[in-house]
C-alpha positions as CSV (number, residue, x, y, z in Angstrom):
1,M,54.5,134.4,109.4
2,R,51.2,133.3,107.6
3,T,53.0,133.3,104.3
4,M,55.8,131.2,105.7
5,I,53.2,128.7,107.0
6,T,51.3,128.6,103.7
7,R,54.5,128.0,101.7
8,T,55.6,125.2,104.3
9,I,52.2,123.5,103.8
10,L,52.3,124.0,100.0
11,R,55.9,122.6,100.0
12,R,54.9,119.5,101.8
13,A,51.8,119.1,99.6
14,A,54.0,119.5,96.4
15,Q,56.3,116.9,97.7
16,S,53.6,114.6,98.3
17,V,52.0,115.6,94.8
18,L,55.3,114.9,93.2
19,G,55.8,111.7,95.1
20,L,52.4,110.5,94.0
21,A,52.8,111.7,90.4
22,C,53.6,108.1,89.3
23,I,50.1,107.0,90.4
24,S,48.0,107.2,87.3
25,G,45.5,105.2,85.4
26,A,41.9,104.4,86.3
27,L,39.9,106.5,88.4
28,G,39.9,103.8,91.0
29,A,43.5,104.7,91.7
30,H,42.6,108.3,92.0
31,A,39.9,107.4,94.4
32,D,42.6,106.3,97.0
33,C,44.1,109.7,96.7
34,F,41.1,111.5,98.1
35,D,41.5,109.8,101.3
36,A,45.2,110.2,101.5
37,A,45.2,113.9,100.4
38,A,42.3,114.6,102.8
39,R,44.3,113.0,105.6
40,Y,47.4,114.9,104.7
41,Q,45.7,118.2,104.8
42,Q,43.2,117.3,107.4
43,V,40.1,118.1,105.3
44,N,37.0,115.9,104.7
45,P,37.6,113.4,101.9
46,W,33.8,113.4,101.0
47,I,34.0,117.2,100.5
48,L,36.8,116.5,98.0
49,R,35.0,113.8,96.3
50,A,31.9,116.1,96.0
51,I,34.1,118.9,94.6
52,A,35.5,116.6,92.0
53,W,32.0,115.4,91.0
54,T,30.7,119.1,90.8
55,E,33.8,120.4,89.0
56,S,34.6,117.7,86.4
57,H,32.4,114.6,87.0
58,N,35.6,112.8,88.0
59,Q,37.3,113.5,84.6
60,P,41.1,113.7,85.3
61,L,41.7,115.4,82.0
62,A,39.1,118.0,82.0
63,L,39.9,121.6,81.0
64,H,37.7,124.6,81.1
65,R,38.5,128.0,79.7
66,N,36.9,130.8,81.9
67,A,35.5,134.1,80.6
68,D,38.3,135.9,82.4
69,G,40.9,134.0,80.3
70,S,42.0,131.7,83.0
71,I,41.9,127.9,82.6
72,D,40.8,125.2,85.1
73,Y,42.7,121.9,85.0
74,G,41.9,118.5,85.8
75,I,39.6,116.5,88.0
76,M,39.4,119.2,90.7
77,Q,39.5,122.2,88.1
78,I,42.6,123.9,89.7
79,N,42.5,127.5,88.2
80,S,45.6,128.7,86.3
81,Q,45.8,131.8,88.7
82,H,47.6,129.3,91.1
83,L,50.1,128.1,88.6
84,A,52.9,130.8,89.5
85,V,52.8,129.7,93.2
86,L,52.5,125.9,92.3
87,A,55.4,126.3,89.7
88,Q,57.9,127.2,92.7
89,Y,57.3,123.6,93.8
90,G,57.5,121.8,90.5
91,V,53.7,121.6,89.8
92,T,52.9,122.2,86.2
93,T,49.9,122.0,84.0
94,K,51.0,118.6,83.1
95,T,51.1,117.6,86.9
96,L,47.5,119.0,87.1
97,L,46.3,116.7,84.5
98,D,47.2,113.6,86.5
99,G,44.3,112.9,88.9
100,C,46.1,112.2,92.1
101,P,48.4,115.2,92.3
102,N,45.4,117.4,91.2
103,V,43.5,116.0,94.2
104,Y,46.5,116.8,96.4
105,V,46.6,120.3,95.2
106,A,42.8,120.7,95.7
107,A,43.2,119.5,99.2
108,W,46.0,122.1,99.8
109,Y,43.8,124.8,98.5
110,L,40.7,123.7,100.6
111,R,43.0,123.6,103.6
112,H,44.0,127.2,102.8
113,E,40.3,128.2,102.5
114,M,39.6,126.5,105.9
115,D,42.5,128.2,107.6
116,K,40.8,131.5,106.4
117,Y,37.2,130.7,107.2
118,G,37.4,127.8,109.6
119,N,35.6,124.4,109.1
120,T,32.6,126.0,107.5
121,W,30.6,125.9,104.5
122,A,31.9,129.3,103.5
123,A,35.3,127.7,103.3
124,V,34.0,125.0,101.0
125,G,32.2,127.5,98.9
126,S,35.3,129.6,98.6
127,Y,37.0,126.7,96.8
128,H,34.9,128.1,93.9
129,S,34.6,131.8,94.6
130,E,34.9,134.3,97.5
131,T,32.1,136.4,96.1
132,P,29.5,135.7,98.8
133,T,26.5,134.8,96.4
134,L,28.8,132.5,94.3
135,R,30.4,131.1,97.3
136,D,27.1,130.3,98.9
137,Q,25.7,128.7,95.8
138,Y,28.6,126.5,95.4
139,A,28.5,125.4,99.0
140,H,24.9,124.5,98.4
141,Q,25.8,122.5,95.3
142,I,28.5,120.5,97.3
143,M,25.8,120.0,100.1
144,A,23.3,118.6,97.5
145,V,25.9,116.1,96.2
146,L,26.7,115.0,99.8
147,H,23.0,114.6,100.5
148,S,22.5,112.6,97.3
149,W,25.4,110.3,98.4
150,K,23.8,110.0,102.0
151,Q,27.0,111.4,103.4
152,M,25.0,114.2,105.3
């Protein structure tokens, strides 16, 4: 049942991602995607913005090769470990290098973590890692960004 729900959520997110794939250009256009993606997945848009800042400093074309051989893509640094699932819905590495679709995928993933951990900082930290120490460090990074923006 949970897998079916997750697939339904991902399918809807992928449809939105692909529908918005035509939106590209300046970061200003991507900024509108934070609110839309957050509304769609019922997550906090400021958390998404803080993740984008923490992960890539808002760089839609950011790439990062990890020590484990995986690659993080785009503004929200979506890890390549998700590519097999995302490919089922037409999301490719090229899609992930477009800011707006990348934000929608990130909102889907954050929603997934919130479904697991609730509306908690553990869910936010798990966007980065489920290892408790790394998870908690990341959540504190996001909190610090939000504090600096006076959003907390």
